[in-house]
Every structure is written in C-alpha cells, then in structure tokens.
Biopython code that builds the backbone (N, CA, C, O; Angstrom):
import numpy as np
from Bio.PDB.StructureBuilder import StructureBuilder

atoms = [
    (1, "UNK", "N", (8.360, 117.690, 242.299)),
    (1, "UNK", "CA", (9.050, 117.030, 241.208)),
    (1, "UNK", "C", (8.913, 115.509, 241.309)),
    (1, "UNK", "O", (8.753, 114.810, 240.308)),
    (2, "UNK", "N", (8.979, 115.030, 242.530)),
    (2, "UNK", "CA", (8.844, 113.619, 242.751)),
    (2, "UNK", "C", (7.487, 113.129, 242.284)),
    (2, "UNK", "O", (7.382, 112.071, 241.664)),
    (3, "UNK", "N", (6.471, 113.880, 242.575)),
    (3, "UNK", "CA", (5.099, 113.489, 242.220)),
    (3, "UNK", "C", (4.941, 113.440, 240.668)),
    (3, "UNK", "O", (4.311, 112.533, 240.124)),
    (4, "UNK", "N", (5.521, 114.422, 239.999)),
    (4, "UNK", "CA", (5.476, 114.494, 238.517)),
    (4, "UNK", "C", (6.214, 113.292, 237.937)),
    (4, "UNK", "O", (5.743, 112.688, 236.973)),
    (5, "UNK", "N", (7.347, 112.943, 238.502)),
    (5, "UNK", "CA", (8.177, 111.803, 238.002)),
    (5, "UNK", "C", (7.425, 110.518, 238.207)),
    (5, "UNK", "O", (7.402, 109.650, 237.334)),
    (6, "UNK", "N", (6.792, 110.395, 239.397)),
    (6, "UNK", "CA", (6.044, 109.172, 239.727)),
    (6, "UNK", "C", (4.817, 109.060, 238.790)),
    (6, "UNK", "O", (4.530, 107.976, 238.283)),
    (7, "UNK", "N", (4.112, 110.149, 238.567)),
    (7, "UNK", "CA", (2.950, 110.149, 237.668)),
    (7, "UNK", "C", (3.401, 109.809, 236.225)),
    (7, "UNK", "O", (2.762, 109.011, 235.539)),
    (8, "UNK", "N", (4.500, 110.426, 235.789)),
    (8, "UNK", "CA", (5.012, 110.082, 234.456)),
    (8, "UNK", "C", (5.404, 108.618, 234.301)),
    (8, "UNK", "O", (5.155, 108.002, 233.264)),
    (9, "UNK", "N", (6.026, 108.066, 235.357)),
    (9, "UNK", "CA", (6.404, 106.667, 235.344)),
    (9, "UNK", "C", (5.194, 105.769, 235.300)),
    (9, "UNK", "O", (5.175, 104.801, 234.540)),
    (10, "UNK", "N", (4.178, 106.063, 236.096)),
    (10, "UNK", "CA", (2.930, 105.260, 236.103)),
    (10, "UNK", "C", (2.176, 105.345, 234.746)),
    (10, "UNK", "O", (1.670, 104.351, 234.225)),
    (11, "UNK", "N", (2.132, 106.561, 234.215)),
    (11, "UNK", "CA", (1.541, 106.759, 232.958)),
    (11, "UNK", "C", (2.288, 105.966, 231.797)),
    (11, "UNK", "O", (1.648, 105.345, 230.948)),
    (12, "UNK", "N", (3.585, 106.018, 231.805)),
    (12, "UNK", "CA", (4.382, 105.334, 230.860)),
    (12, "UNK", "C", (4.221, 103.793, 231.019)),
    (12, "UNK", "O", (4.158, 103.070, 230.025)),
    (13, "UNK", "N", (4.157, 103.322, 232.245)),
    (13, "UNK", "CA", (3.998, 101.880, 232.458)),
    (13, "UNK", "C", (2.592, 101.484, 231.978)),
    (13, "UNK", "O", (2.425, 100.411, 231.400)),
    (14, "UNK", "N", (1.606, 102.314, 232.202)),
    (14, "UNK", "CA", (0.251, 101.975, 231.720)),
    (14, "UNK", "C", (0.191, 101.883, 230.210)),
    (14, "UNK", "O", (-0.446, 100.983, 229.661)),
    (15, "UNK", "N", (0.870, 102.835, 229.518)),
    (15, "UNK", "CA", (0.917, 102.770, 228.088)),
    (15, "UNK", "C", (1.648, 101.535, 227.568)),
    (15, "UNK", "O", (1.211, 100.912, 226.601)),
    (16, "UNK", "N", (2.724, 101.194, 228.189)),
    (16, "UNK", "CA", (3.434, 100.006, 227.782)),
    (16, "UNK", "C", (2.632, 98.745, 227.950)),
    (16, "UNK", "O", (2.601, 97.872, 227.082)),
    (17, "UNK", "N", (1.970, 98.673, 229.115)),
    (17, "UNK", "CA", (1.118, 97.408, 229.380)),
    (17, "UNK", "C", (-0.039, 97.378, 228.385)),
    (17, "UNK", "O", (-0.359, 96.323, 227.837)),
    (18, "UNK", "N", (-0.681, 98.555, 228.143)),
    (18, "UNK", "CA", (-1.792, 98.592, 227.228)),
    (18, "UNK", "C", (-1.410, 98.141, 225.794)),
    (18, "UNK", "O", (-2.165, 97.452, 225.108)),
    (19, "UNK", "N", (-0.232, 98.558, 225.396)),
    (19, "UNK", "CA", (0.184, 98.206, 224.072)),
    (19, "UNK", "C", (0.675, 96.753, 223.934)),
    (19, "UNK", "O", (0.738, 96.219, 222.826)),
    (20, "UNK", "N", (1.010, 96.144, 225.026)),
    (20, "UNK", "CA", (1.436, 94.731, 225.012)),
    (20, "UNK", "C", (0.260, 93.758, 225.096)),
    (20, "UNK", "O", (0.336, 92.636, 224.596)),
    (21, "UNK", "N", (-0.834, 94.201, 225.735)),
    (21, "UNK", "CA", (-1.939, 93.250, 225.883)),
    (21, "UNK", "C", (-2.710, 93.165, 224.556)),
    (21, "UNK", "O", (-2.964, 94.159, 223.876)),
    (22, "UNK", "N", (-3.055, 91.939, 224.243)),
    (22, "UNK", "CA", (-3.834, 91.677, 223.072)),
    (22, "UNK", "C", (-5.208, 91.063, 223.448)),
    (22, "UNK", "O", (-5.299, 90.165, 224.285)),
    (23, "UNK", "N", (-6.230, 91.567, 222.818)),
    (23, "UNK", "CA", (-7.548, 90.950, 223.098)),
    (23, "UNK", "C", (-7.576, 89.667, 222.256)),
    (23, "UNK", "O", (-7.207, 89.621, 221.082)),
    (24, "UNK", "N", (-8.057, 88.608, 222.979)),
    (24, "UNK", "CA", (-8.197, 87.354, 222.235)),
    (24, "UNK", "C", (-9.322, 87.439, 221.219)),
    (24, "UNK", "O", (-10.412, 87.911, 221.543)),
    (25, "UNK", "N", (-9.086, 87.005, 220.035)),
    (25, "UNK", "CA", (-10.120, 86.995, 219.026)),
    (25, "UNK", "C", (-10.731, 85.633, 218.898)),
    (25, "UNK", "O", (-10.056, 84.633, 219.141)),
    (26, "UNK", "N", (-11.988, 85.557, 218.525)),
    (26, "UNK", "CA", (-12.625, 84.315, 218.247)),
    (26, "UNK", "C", (-11.982, 83.711, 216.994)),
    (26, "UNK", "O", (-11.672, 84.431, 216.045)),
    (27, "UNK", "N", (-11.781, 82.370, 216.994)),
    (27, "UNK", "CA", (-11.257, 81.772, 215.803)),
    (27, "UNK", "C", (-12.261, 81.954, 214.637)),
    (27, "UNK", "O", (-13.473, 82.022, 214.841)),
    (28, "UNK", "N", (-11.715, 82.028, 213.431)),
    (28, "UNK", "CA", (-12.698, 82.198, 212.296)),
    (28, "UNK", "C", (-13.573, 80.983, 212.133)),
    (28, "UNK", "O", (-13.127, 79.850, 212.313)),
    (29, "UNK", "N", (-14.810, 81.222, 211.794)),
    (29, "UNK", "CA", (-15.807, 80.153, 211.677)),
    (29, "UNK", "C", (-15.832, 79.719, 210.245)),
    (29, "UNK", "O", (-16.056, 80.527, 209.344)),
    (30, "UNK", "N", (-15.598, 78.422, 210.024)),
    (30, "UNK", "CA", (-15.626, 77.905, 208.666)),
    (30, "UNK", "C", (-17.053, 77.453, 208.403)),
    (30, "UNK", "O", (-17.612, 76.618, 209.114)),
    (31, "UNK", "N", (-17.635, 78.050, 207.330)),
    (31, "UNK", "CA", (-18.993, 77.745, 206.984)),
    (31, "UNK", "C", (-18.999, 76.409, 206.202)),
    (31, "UNK", "O", (-18.060, 76.100, 205.469)),
    (32, "UNK", "N", (-20.066, 75.642, 206.380)),
    (32, "UNK", "CA", (-20.266, 74.465, 205.578)),
    (32, "UNK", "C", (-20.645, 74.892, 204.136)),
    (32, "UNK", "O", (-21.529, 75.728, 203.953)),
    (33, "UNK", "N", (-20.002, 74.340, 203.166)),
    (33, "UNK", "CA", (-20.315, 74.628, 201.831)),
    (33, "UNK", "C", (-20.610, 73.307, 201.073)),
    (33, "UNK", "O", (-20.343, 72.214, 201.574)),
    (34, "UNK", "N", (-21.160, 73.444, 199.869)),
    (34, "UNK", "CA", (-21.408, 72.271, 199.045)),
    (34, "UNK", "C", (-20.094, 71.499, 198.789)),
    (34, "UNK", "O", (-20.006, 70.285, 198.971)),
    (35, "UNK", "N", (-19.103, 72.258, 198.367)),
    (35, "UNK", "CA", (-17.861, 71.604, 198.011)),
    (35, "UNK", "C", (-17.003, 71.089, 199.166)),
    (35, "UNK", "O", (-16.235, 70.144, 198.988)),
    (36, "UNK", "N", (-17.129, 71.727, 200.396)),
    (36, "UNK", "CA", (-16.274, 71.267, 201.465)),
    (36, "UNK", "C", (-16.966, 70.206, 202.313)),
    (36, "UNK", "O", (-16.308, 69.634, 203.182)),
    (37, "UNK", "N", (-18.219, 69.911, 202.124)),
    (37, "UNK", "CA", (-18.861, 68.892, 202.958)),
    (37, "UNK", "C", (-20.094, 68.286, 202.348)),
    (37, "UNK", "O", (-20.196, 67.060, 202.293)),
    (38, "UNK", "N", (-21.051, 69.092, 201.878)),
    (38, "UNK", "CA", (-22.344, 68.532, 201.471)),
    (38, "UNK", "C", (-22.239, 67.593, 200.242)),
    (38, "UNK", "O", (-22.876, 66.539, 200.214)),
    (39, "UNK", "N", (-21.477, 67.960, 199.284)),
    (39, "UNK", "CA", (-21.358, 67.098, 198.062)),
    (39, "UNK", "C", (-20.881, 65.702, 198.452)),
    (39, "UNK", "O", (-21.466, 64.719, 197.996)),
    (40, "UNK", "N", (-19.884, 65.580, 199.246)),
    (40, "UNK", "CA", (-19.357, 64.237, 199.566)),
    (40, "UNK", "C", (-20.391, 63.443, 200.339)),
    (40, "UNK", "O", (-20.530, 62.237, 200.132)),
    (41, "UNK", "N", (-21.110, 64.098, 201.217)),
    (41, "UNK", "CA", (-22.227, 63.409, 201.969)),
    (41, "UNK", "C", (-23.243, 62.866, 200.954)),
    (41, "UNK", "O", (-23.617, 61.694, 200.969)),
    (42, "UNK", "N", (-23.661, 63.765, 200.090)),
    (42, "UNK", "CA", (-24.750, 63.381, 199.179)),
    (42, "UNK", "C", (-24.290, 62.291, 198.128)),
    (42, "UNK", "O", (-25.018, 61.346, 197.824)),
    (43, "UNK", "N", (-23.127, 62.474, 197.637)),
    (43, "UNK", "CA", (-22.639, 61.522, 196.630)),
    (43, "UNK", "C", (-22.384, 60.111, 197.340)),
    (43, "UNK", "O", (-22.736, 59.074, 196.779)),
    (44, "UNK", "N", (-21.793, 60.105, 198.529)),
    (44, "UNK", "CA", (-21.474, 58.880, 199.166)),
    (44, "UNK", "C", (-22.736, 58.132, 199.571)),
    (44, "UNK", "O", (-22.802, 56.909, 199.451)),
    (45, "UNK", "N", (-23.761, 58.882, 200.063)),
    (45, "UNK", "CA", (-24.931, 58.229, 200.614)),
    (45, "UNK", "C", (-26.072, 58.106, 199.680)),
    (45, "UNK", "O", (-27.034, 57.404, 199.993)),
    (46, "UNK", "N", (-26.029, 58.768, 198.507)),
    (46, "UNK", "CA", (-27.202, 58.799, 197.600)),
    (46, "UNK", "C", (-26.875, 58.163, 196.251)),
    (46, "UNK", "O", (-27.715, 58.147, 195.352)),
    (47, "UNK", "N", (-25.658, 57.641, 196.107)),
    (47, "UNK", "CA", (-25.325, 56.911, 194.899)),
    (47, "UNK", "C", (-25.840, 55.526, 195.059)),
    (47, "UNK", "O", (-25.929, 55.039, 196.185)),
    (48, "UNK", "N", (-26.186, 54.863, 193.991)),
    (48, "UNK", "CA", (-25.944, 55.173, 192.563)),
    (48, "UNK", "C", (-27.169, 55.931, 191.972)),
    (48, "UNK", "O", (-27.140, 56.286, 190.794)),
    (49, "UNK", "N", (-28.206, 56.176, 192.735)),
    (49, "UNK", "CA", (-29.446, 56.756, 192.139)),
    (49, "UNK", "C", (-29.364, 58.217, 191.819)),
    (49, "UNK", "O", (-29.756, 58.644, 190.733)),
    (50, "UNK", "N", (-28.840, 59.024, 192.786)),
    (50, "UNK", "CA", (-28.891, 60.484, 192.679)),
    (50, "UNK", "C", (-27.614, 61.100, 192.168)),
    (50, "UNK", "O", (-27.306, 62.230, 192.547)),
    (51, "UNK", "N", (-26.869, 60.443, 191.350)),
    (51, "UNK", "CA", (-25.664, 60.968, 190.739)),
    (51, "UNK", "C", (-25.716, 60.781, 189.232)),
    (51, "UNK", "O", (-26.547, 60.030, 188.721)),
    (52, "UNK", "N", (-24.827, 61.466, 188.521)),
    (52, "UNK", "CA", (-24.780, 61.394, 187.075)),
    (52, "UNK", "C", (-24.755, 59.870, 186.693)),
    (52, "UNK", "O", (-23.986, 59.094, 187.259)),
    (53, "UNK", "N", (-25.592, 59.489, 185.747)),
    (53, "UNK", "CA", (-25.683, 58.112, 185.335)),
    (53, "UNK", "C", (-26.650, 57.250, 186.133)),
    (53, "UNK", "O", (-26.932, 56.109, 185.767)),
    (54, "UNK", "N", (-27.167, 57.827, 187.260)),
    (54, "UNK", "CA", (-28.072, 57.080, 188.098)),
    (54, "UNK", "C", (-29.467, 57.197, 187.568)),
    (54, "UNK", "O", (-29.724, 58.020, 186.689)),
    (55, "UNK", "N", (-30.387, 56.391, 188.078)),
    (55, "UNK", "CA", (-31.749, 56.334, 187.590)),
    (55, "UNK", "C", (-32.631, 57.466, 188.029)),
    (55, "UNK", "O", (-33.653, 57.677, 187.377)),
    (56, "UNK", "N", (-32.349, 58.198, 189.044)),
    (56, "UNK", "CA", (-33.183, 59.264, 189.491)),
    (56, "UNK", "C", (-32.824, 60.545, 188.807)),
    (56, "UNK", "O", (-31.642, 60.848, 188.644)),
    (57, "UNK", "N", (-33.806, 61.306, 188.402)),
    (57, "UNK", "CA", (-33.459, 62.587, 187.677)),
    (57, "UNK", "C", (-32.899, 63.670, 188.573)),
    (57, "UNK", "O", (-32.309, 64.636, 188.090)),
    (58, "UNK", "N", (-33.081, 63.517, 189.884)),
    (58, "UNK", "CA", (-32.461, 64.480, 190.857)),
    (58, "UNK", "C", (-31.009, 64.063, 191.152)),
    (58, "UNK", "O", (-30.736, 63.053, 191.800)),
    (59, "UNK", "N", (-30.132, 64.872, 190.657)),
    (59, "UNK", "CA", (-28.728, 64.562, 190.786)),
    (59, "UNK", "C", (-28.068, 65.435, 191.883)),
    (59, "UNK", "O", (-27.938, 66.647, 191.713)),
    (60, "UNK", "N", (-27.658, 64.818, 192.992)),
    (60, "UNK", "CA", (-27.108, 65.535, 194.090)),
    (60, "UNK", "C", (-25.628, 65.858, 193.917)),
    (60, "UNK", "O", (-25.047, 66.577, 194.730)),
    (61, "UNK", "N", (-24.997, 65.309, 192.818)),
    (61, "UNK", "CA", (-23.606, 65.710, 192.503)),
    (61, "UNK", "C", (-23.593, 66.979, 191.666)),
    (61, "UNK", "O", (-22.536, 67.415, 191.211)),
    (62, "UNK", "N", (-24.799, 67.589, 191.454)),
    (62, "UNK", "CA", (-24.897, 68.897, 190.824)),
    (62, "UNK", "C", (-25.328, 69.918, 191.819)),
    (62, "UNK", "O", (-26.417, 69.793, 192.379)),
    (63, "UNK", "N", (-24.515, 70.951, 192.080)),
    (63, "UNK", "CA", (-24.786, 71.922, 193.106)),
    (63, "UNK", "C", (-26.156, 72.559, 192.996)),
    (63, "UNK", "O", (-26.881, 72.610, 193.990)),
    (64, "UNK", "N", (-26.525, 73.029, 191.867)),
    (64, "UNK", "CA", (-27.797, 73.743, 191.744)),
    (64, "UNK", "C", (-28.993, 72.847, 192.036)),
    (64, "UNK", "O", (-29.968, 73.286, 192.647)),
    (65, "UNK", "N", (-28.922, 71.613, 191.608)),
    (65, "UNK", "CA", (-30.019, 70.659, 191.936)),
    (65, "UNK", "C", (-30.040, 70.373, 193.449)),
    (65, "UNK", "O", (-31.101, 70.440, 194.069)),
    (66, "UNK", "N", (-28.935, 70.072, 194.021)),
    (66, "UNK", "CA", (-28.915, 69.783, 195.475)),
    (66, "UNK", "C", (-29.357, 70.995, 196.243)),
    (66, "UNK", "O", (-30.104, 70.852, 197.211)),
    (67, "UNK", "N", (-28.950, 72.149, 195.876)),
    (67, "UNK", "CA", (-29.336, 73.390, 196.554)),
    (67, "UNK", "C", (-30.815, 73.624, 196.522)),
    (67, "UNK", "O", (-31.443, 73.990, 197.515)),
    (68, "UNK", "N", (-31.367, 73.397, 195.314)),
    (68, "UNK", "CA", (-32.845, 73.642, 195.140)),
    (68, "UNK", "C", (-33.718, 72.596, 195.850)),
    (68, "UNK", "O", (-34.893, 72.848, 196.113)),
    (69, "UNK", "N", (-33.169, 71.471, 196.146)),
    (69, "UNK", "CA", (-33.944, 70.372, 196.759)),
    (69, "UNK", "C", (-33.561, 70.069, 198.154)),
    (69, "UNK", "O", (-33.900, 69.007, 198.678)),
    (70, "UNK", "N", (-32.840, 71.000, 198.799)),
    (70, "UNK", "CA", (-32.313, 70.647, 200.190)),
    (70, "UNK", "C", (-33.404, 70.397, 201.129)),
    (70, "UNK", "O", (-33.232, 69.548, 202.004)),
    (71, "UNK", "N", (-34.543, 71.058, 201.048)),
    (71, "UNK", "CA", (-35.625, 70.780, 201.990)),
    (71, "UNK", "C", (-36.219, 69.399, 201.807)),
    (71, "UNK", "O", (-36.612, 68.757, 202.780)),
    (72, "UNK", "N", (-36.287, 68.945, 200.593)),
    (72, "UNK", "CA", (-36.732, 67.568, 200.327)),
    (72, "UNK", "C", (-35.768, 66.525, 200.786)),
    (72, "UNK", "O", (-36.158, 65.481, 201.308)),
    (73, "UNK", "N", (-34.468, 66.816, 200.586)),
    (73, "UNK", "CA", (-33.447, 65.914, 201.016)),
    (73, "UNK", "C", (-33.482, 65.829, 202.520)),
    (73, "UNK", "O", (-33.468, 64.722, 203.057)),
    (74, "UNK", "N", (-33.527, 66.947, 203.236)),
    (74, "UNK", "CA", (-33.566, 66.879, 204.694)),
    (74, "UNK", "C", (-34.793, 66.195, 205.220)),
    (74, "UNK", "O", (-34.734, 65.460, 206.205)),
    (75, "UNK", "N", (-35.928, 66.440, 204.551)),
    (75, "UNK", "CA", (-37.183, 65.799, 204.967)),
    (75, "UNK", "C", (-37.098, 64.278, 204.902)),
    (75, "UNK", "O", (-37.557, 63.559, 205.790)),
    (76, "UNK", "N", (-36.486, 63.823, 203.806)),
    (76, "UNK", "CA", (-36.365, 62.401, 203.572)),
    (76, "UNK", "C", (-35.391, 61.688, 204.507)),
    (76, "UNK", "O", (-35.658, 60.595, 205.006)),
    (77, "UNK", "N", (-34.246, 62.348, 204.726)),
    (77, "UNK", "CA", (-33.220, 61.645, 205.557)),
    (77, "UNK", "C", (-33.556, 61.733, 207.043)),
    (77, "UNK", "O", (-32.964, 61.032, 207.864)),
    (78, "UNK", "N", (-34.531, 62.617, 207.387)),
    (78, "UNK", "CA", (-34.996, 62.674, 208.752)),
    (78, "UNK", "C", (-36.144, 61.755, 209.084)),
    (78, "UNK", "O", (-36.536, 61.630, 210.244)),
    (79, "UNK", "N", (-36.699, 61.094, 208.039)),
    (79, "UNK", "CA", (-37.801, 60.158, 208.300)),
    (79, "UNK", "C", (-37.300, 58.909, 209.036)),
    (79, "UNK", "O", (-36.110, 58.595, 209.028)),
    (80, "UNK", "N", (-38.241, 58.211, 209.670)),
    (80, "UNK", "CA", (-37.925, 56.976, 210.276)),
    (80, "UNK", "C", (-37.643, 55.966, 209.193)),
    (80, "UNK", "O", (-38.270, 56.030, 208.136)),
    (81, "UNK", "N", (-36.737, 55.040, 209.402)),
    (81, "UNK", "CA", (-36.296, 54.064, 208.445)),
    (81, "UNK", "C", (-37.514, 53.303, 207.830)),
    (81, "UNK", "O", (-37.465, 52.926, 206.659)),
    (82, "UNK", "N", (-38.591, 53.080, 208.607)),
    (82, "UNK", "CA", (-39.687, 52.321, 208.108)),
    (82, "UNK", "C", (-40.709, 53.188, 207.377)),
    (82, "UNK", "O", (-41.670, 52.648, 206.830)),
    (83, "UNK", "N", (-40.541, 54.514, 207.346)),
    (83, "UNK", "CA", (-41.489, 55.398, 206.770)),
    (83, "UNK", "C", (-41.369, 55.391, 205.248)),
    (83, "UNK", "O", (-40.287, 55.222, 204.685)),
    (84, "UNK", "N", (-42.527, 55.583, 204.602)),
    (84, "UNK", "CA", (-42.531, 55.728, 203.110)),
    (84, "UNK", "C", (-41.739, 56.958, 202.761)),
    (84, "UNK", "O", (-41.908, 58.014, 203.370)),
    (85, "UNK", "N", (-40.877, 56.823, 201.785)),
    (85, "UNK", "CA", (-40.063, 57.961, 201.297)),
    (85, "UNK", "C", (-38.772, 58.129, 202.034)),
    (85, "UNK", "O", (-38.021, 59.062, 201.747)),
    (86, "UNK", "N", (-38.475, 57.245, 202.993)),
    (86, "UNK", "CA", (-37.140, 57.332, 203.727)),
    (86, "UNK", "C", (-36.020, 57.228, 202.717)),
    (86, "UNK", "O", (-36.077, 56.476, 201.744)),
    (87, "UNK", "N", (-35.026, 58.000, 202.987)),
    (87, "UNK", "CA", (-33.783, 57.905, 202.150)),
    (87, "UNK", "C", (-32.605, 57.861, 203.046)),
    (87, "UNK", "O", (-32.618, 58.491, 204.104)),
    (88, "UNK", "N", (-31.568, 57.137, 202.673)),
    (88, "UNK", "CA", (-31.346, 56.505, 201.366)),
    (88, "UNK", "C", (-32.125, 55.252, 201.291)),
    (88, "UNK", "O", (-32.111, 54.439, 202.215)),
    (89, "UNK", "N", (-32.827, 55.078, 200.168)),
    (89, "UNK", "CA", (-33.727, 53.964, 199.941)),
    (89, "UNK", "C", (-32.907, 52.626, 200.110)),
    (89, "UNK", "O", (-31.875, 52.415, 199.472)),
    (90, "UNK", "N", (-33.405, 51.805, 200.951)),
    (90, "UNK", "CA", (-32.835, 50.502, 201.174)),
    (90, "UNK", "C", (-31.509, 50.583, 202.030)),
    (90, "UNK", "O", (-30.815, 49.589, 202.244)),
    (91, "UNK", "N", (-31.220, 51.819, 202.491)),
    (91, "UNK", "CA", (-29.975, 51.972, 203.264)),
    (91, "UNK", "C", (-30.287, 52.182, 204.688)),
    (91, "UNK", "O", (-31.414, 51.984, 205.143)),
    (92, "UNK", "N", (-29.254, 52.595, 205.413)),
    (92, "UNK", "CA", (-29.358, 52.921, 206.851)),
    (92, "UNK", "C", (-29.490, 54.410, 207.022)),
    (92, "UNK", "O", (-29.083, 55.209, 206.179)),
    (93, "UNK", "N", (-30.090, 54.756, 208.173)),
    (93, "UNK", "CA", (-30.252, 56.172, 208.511)),
    (93, "UNK", "C", (-28.892, 56.878, 208.623)),
    (93, "UNK", "O", (-27.940, 56.322, 209.170)),
    (94, "UNK", "N", (-28.816, 58.079, 208.112)),
    (94, "UNK", "CA", (-27.583, 58.844, 208.242)),
    (94, "UNK", "C", (-27.350, 59.224, 209.652)),
    (94, "UNK", "O", (-28.310, 59.450, 210.389)),
    (95, "UNK", "N", (-26.103, 59.310, 210.076)),
    (95, "UNK", "CA", (-25.801, 59.676, 211.434)),
    (95, "UNK", "C", (-26.366, 61.060, 211.738)),
    (95, "UNK", "O", (-26.596, 61.884, 210.852)),
    (96, "UNK", "N", (-26.573, 61.267, 213.007)),
    (96, "UNK", "CA", (-27.076, 62.663, 213.458)),
    (96, "UNK", "C", (-26.058, 63.711, 213.042)),
    (96, "UNK", "O", (-26.451, 64.813, 212.660)),
    (97, "UNK", "N", (-24.776, 63.415, 213.101)),
    (97, "UNK", "CA", (-23.790, 64.474, 212.777)),
    (97, "UNK", "C", (-23.788, 64.738, 211.270)),
    (97, "UNK", "O", (-23.562, 65.870, 210.843)),
    (98, "UNK", "N", (-24.037, 63.710, 210.468)),
    (98, "UNK", "CA", (-24.082, 63.911, 209.005)),
    (98, "UNK", "C", (-25.357, 64.760, 208.680)),
    (98, "UNK", "O", (-25.295, 65.688, 207.873)),
    (99, "UNK", "N", (-26.425, 64.448, 209.274)),
    (99, "UNK", "CA", (-27.675, 65.249, 209.082)),
    (99, "UNK", "C", (-27.437, 66.674, 209.579)),
    (99, "UNK", "O", (-27.871, 67.624, 208.928)),
    (100, "UNK", "N", (-26.767, 66.844, 210.701)),
    (100, "UNK", "CA", (-26.433, 68.166, 211.267)),
    (100, "UNK", "C", (-25.591, 68.943, 210.260)),
    (100, "UNK", "O", (-25.789, 70.150, 210.118)),
    (101, "UNK", "N", (-24.640, 68.287, 209.539)),
    (101, "UNK", "CA", (-23.844, 69.020, 208.593)),
    (101, "UNK", "C", (-24.701, 69.518, 207.416)),
    (101, "UNK", "O", (-24.527, 70.639, 206.939)),
    (102, "UNK", "N", (-25.596, 68.691, 206.975)),
    (102, "UNK", "CA", (-26.505, 69.156, 205.937)),
    (102, "UNK", "C", (-27.418, 70.334, 206.422)),
    (102, "UNK", "O", (-27.659, 71.288, 205.683)),
    (103, "UNK", "N", (-27.874, 70.239, 207.588)),
    (103, "UNK", "CA", (-28.661, 71.341, 208.142)),
    (103, "UNK", "C", (-27.810, 72.594, 208.333)),
    (103, "UNK", "O", (-28.304, 73.713, 208.186)),
    (104, "UNK", "N", (-26.567, 72.411, 208.651)),
    (104, "UNK", "CA", (-25.661, 73.546, 208.812)),
    (104, "UNK", "C", (-25.378, 74.221, 207.440)),
    (104, "UNK", "O", (-25.297, 75.445, 207.335)),
    (105, "UNK", "N", (-25.230, 73.361, 206.386)),
    (105, "UNK", "CA", (-25.081, 73.894, 205.056)),
    (105, "UNK", "C", (-26.225, 74.814, 204.726)),
    (105, "UNK", "O", (-26.012, 75.917, 204.224)),
    (106, "UNK", "N", (-27.400, 74.393, 204.991)),
    (106, "UNK", "CA", (-28.587, 75.197, 204.744)),
    (106, "UNK", "C", (-28.574, 76.487, 205.557)),
    (106, "UNK", "O", (-28.821, 77.574, 205.034)),
    (107, "UNK", "N", (-28.269, 76.339, 206.893)),
    (107, "UNK", "CA", (-28.229, 77.505, 207.792)),
    (107, "UNK", "C", (-27.114, 78.512, 207.343)),
    (107, "UNK", "O", (-27.261, 79.718, 207.544)),
    (108, "UNK", "N", (-26.047, 78.026, 206.759)),
    (108, "UNK", "CA", (-24.906, 78.857, 206.390)),
    (108, "UNK", "C", (-25.238, 79.525, 204.992)),
    (108, "UNK", "O", (-24.422, 80.314, 204.515)),
    (109, "UNK", "N", (-26.319, 79.256, 204.378)),
    (109, "UNK", "CA", (-26.685, 79.900, 203.167)),
    (109, "UNK", "C", (-26.550, 79.137, 201.901)),
    (109, "UNK", "O", (-26.598, 79.731, 200.824)),
    (110, "UNK", "N", (-26.377, 77.792, 201.977)),
    (110, "UNK", "CA", (-26.250, 76.920, 200.837)),
    (110, "UNK", "C", (-25.145, 77.377, 199.849)),
    (110, "UNK", "O", (-25.326, 77.412, 198.632)),
    (111, "UNK", "N", (-23.968, 77.731, 200.472)),
    (111, "UNK", "CA", (-22.881, 78.188, 199.676)),
    (111, "UNK", "C", (-22.269, 77.076, 198.849)),
    (111, "UNK", "O", (-22.264, 75.926, 199.286)),
    (112, "UNK", "N", (-21.750, 77.383, 197.664)),
    (112, "UNK", "CA", (-21.102, 76.436, 196.841)),
    (112, "UNK", "C", (-19.674, 76.153, 197.301)),
    (112, "UNK", "O", (-19.252, 75.013, 197.493)),
    (113, "UNK", "N", (-18.954, 77.279, 197.465)),
    (113, "UNK", "CA", (-17.545, 77.166, 197.846)),
    (113, "UNK", "C", (-17.298, 77.824, 199.147)),
    (113, "UNK", "O", (-16.166, 77.831, 199.630)),
]
sb = StructureBuilder()
sb.init_structure("model")
sb.init_model(0)
sb.init_chain("A")
sb.init_seg("    ")
for serial, (resi, resn, name, xyz) in enumerate(atoms, 1):
    if name == "N":
        sb.init_residue(resn, " ", resi, " ")
    sb.init_atom(name, np.array(xyz, "f"), 0.0, 1.0, " ", f" {name:<3s}", serial, name[0])
structure = sb.get_structure()
C-alpha cells in the first residue's frame, strides 16, 4: 500500500509540475512593410524628385511603383557616392541600417501593410 501511495504521489506531482511549466515562445517577428518602414525611408531620402509633384516619373510614395522598382532602388543606393547613377542624387549615402531595412522589406515579400 505504501508503494502505491508513493507512486500515486509522484505521478500526481509530475502532472502538477508538467501543467505548470510553460515552454517559452519566440517573440512574434514583425515584418518590414511599405507602410511601417519603407515608405518613410523612400519619401525622406528621395524627395523632392521621386514623390508626387517631383520631376522624376518614378514615385516612391506610391506603393506599386516602389515595389516594382525595388531592385533598381537597391542597386542605386548601394553604389559608391562617386559612381554614375548613385542615389540619392547629390545626397549622402544611406546608412547601412537604412539599406538593410529596404533589403528586409524585399526579403519579407514587399508587403504593403
């Protein structure tokens, strides 16, 4: 009887401990989207030319245009400042973290929202 009581107590304790323990979950990953990051980068760094009312026909404040031209955008912002075609024209090179954000937008699927 003692053995049965001891086994029952151990089994019950195991069940209680198992129900109390929680596996840690990874925090949710927030994907980079046009609206949460890319648009502000493009508008801030590419105005006044690549926004509505600007002289360039490619408007980065328009999601569909920016999405369709992301490879060209990334190619130009990754150029050396002295290279032909460097963007932003007449500006300074975007920071590595800013370029990384644009690359991440592309890697995350060029989501709008």
